[in-house]
C-alpha positions in Angstrom: 0.0 0.0 0.0 1.3 3.5 -0.9 1.1 6.2 1.8 1.1 9.8 0.7 1.4 12.2 3.6 2.0 16.0 3.7 5.8 15.6 4.3 6.7 12.1 3.1 5.3 9.2 1.2 6.2 5.7 0.2 5.3 2.0 0.4 5.3 0.1 3.6 3.6 0.3 7.0 1.0 3.1 6.8 1.3 3.6 10.6 5.1 3.8 10.5 5.0 6.3 7.5 2.4 8.3 9.3 4.7 8.6 12.3 7.5 9.8 10.1 5.2 12.3 8.4 4.0 13.6 11.8 7.7 13.9 13.0 8.6 15.9 9.8 5.7 18.2 10.4 7.3 19.5 13.5 10.1 21.0 11.3 7.5 23.2 9.6 5.1 25.9 10.8 1.8 24.1 11.6 -1.1 24.6 13.9 -1.5 20.8 14.3 1.3 20.2 16.8 4.4 21.9 18.4 6.9 22.9 15.8 10.3 24.4 15.2 9.0 28.0 15.1 8.2 27.7 18.8 11.9 27.5 19.6 13.0 30.4 17.4 14.5 33.5 19.2 14.7 36.4 16.6 16.9 38.6 18.7 19.8 36.2 18.3 18.6 34.3 15.3 19.0 31.2 17.4 16.9 28.7 19.2 15.7 29.0 22.8 14.2 26.5 25.1 12.2 26.8 28.3 9.8 29.5 29.2 10.3 28.7 32.9 14.1 28.3 33.1 15.4 31.0 30.8 15.7 32.0 27.2 18.9 30.1 26.2 19.8 27.1 24.1 20.4 24.2 26.4 22.9 22.1 24.5 22.7 19.0 26.7 18.9 19.0 26.3 19.2 19.3 22.5 21.2 16.2 21.4 18.1 14.4 20.2 16.7 17.4 18.4 20.0 18.3 16.8 20.9 14.8 15.6 17.4 14.0 14.5 16.5 17.2 12.8 19.8 18.4 11.2 19.6 16.3 8.0 16.1 17.6 7.3 16.4 21.3 8.1 16.0 23.8 5.4 18.9 26.2 4.9 17.4 29.0 7.0 16.7 26.6 9.9 20.1 25.0 9.6 21.7 28.5 10.0 19.6 29.1 13.1 20.8 25.8 14.5 24.4 26.7 13.7 24.0 30.0 15.4 22.6 28.2 18.5 25.5 25.8 18.6 28.0 28.6 18.1 26.7 30.2 21.3 28.4 27.3 23.0 31.5 26.6 20.9 32.4 30.3 20.6 32.2 30.8 24.4 34.1 27.7 25.7 35.9 28.4 28.9 39.3 29.9 28.5 40.2 30.4 32.2 39.9 34.2 31.8 36.4 35.5 30.8 33.3 35.1 32.9 30.0 33.9 31.5 28.5 37.4 30.8 29.5 38.7 27.4 30.0 42.2 28.7 32.3 40.9 31.4 30.4 42.9 34.1 29.2 41.1 37.3 25.6 39.8 37.1 22.9 39.3 39.7 22.7 35.8 38.4 25.6 33.8 40.0 25.8 31.3 37.1 26.9 34.1 34.7 29.7 35.2 37.0 31.7 31.9 36.8 35.1 31.8 35.2 35.4 28.4 33.6 38.7 26.5 33.1 40.1 26.3 29.6 38.0 23.9 27.4 35.0 23.9 29.7 31.7 23.8 27.8 28.5 25.5 28.8 25.1 24.2 30.0 23.0 27.0 28.5 23.9 30.0 26.3 22.0 33.0 25.0 22.8 36.4 23.7 23.9 37.7 27.2 26.3 35.0 28.0 26.9 31.3 28.9 26.2 29.3 32.0 29.3 27.1 32.5 27.7 24.9 35.2 24.2 23.6 35.4 22.1 26.4 36.8 19.2 24.6 38.4 20.6 24.1 41.9 23.7 24.7 44.0 26.0 25.7 41.2 29.1 25.8 43.4 28.7 22.0 44.1 28.5 21.0 40.4 31.6 20.1 38.3 32.6 21.7 35.1 31.0 20.4 31.9 33.5 18.9 29.4 31.6 16.2 27.4 29.3 17.0 24.5 
C-alpha cells in the first residue's frame, strides 16, 4: 500500500510512515502540533528553550533534536541551528572570561563563573553562557566537558 502524507510518502507500513510524516511536520510551521517555530529566538537568530528556566539554548537537552533534525532542516533553519551551537562553541571556557559577554558582574551567580580552559556550557544565550548547570547549588557542580 502506498502512503502519501503531507511531508513524506512511500510504500510500507502506513502507521510507520504516518509517524515519520508527523515527525517531519514538527520542522515546519503548523497549527497541528508543536513545531520548530516555537523555539526560534529572533533577537539572536537562534533557538531558545524553556519559558520557565530561561531563554537560552540548552545544548545538553538538545542532542536528540540536533541529531534527529539536522539532516532535514531547510537552509534558514540549519543556519539558526548553527547560530545556536555557536553560542556554546564560541564561548568555551578559557580560564579568563566570565560567562557574561559584557564581562560585568551579574545578579545571576551562574553568569559570574570563570570556567577553566576547554569547559563547555550548560546554557547559552545572547547575554552569556552558563558554565555549570544552573538549576541548583552551582558551586557544588563540576565543570562540563563532554558534549
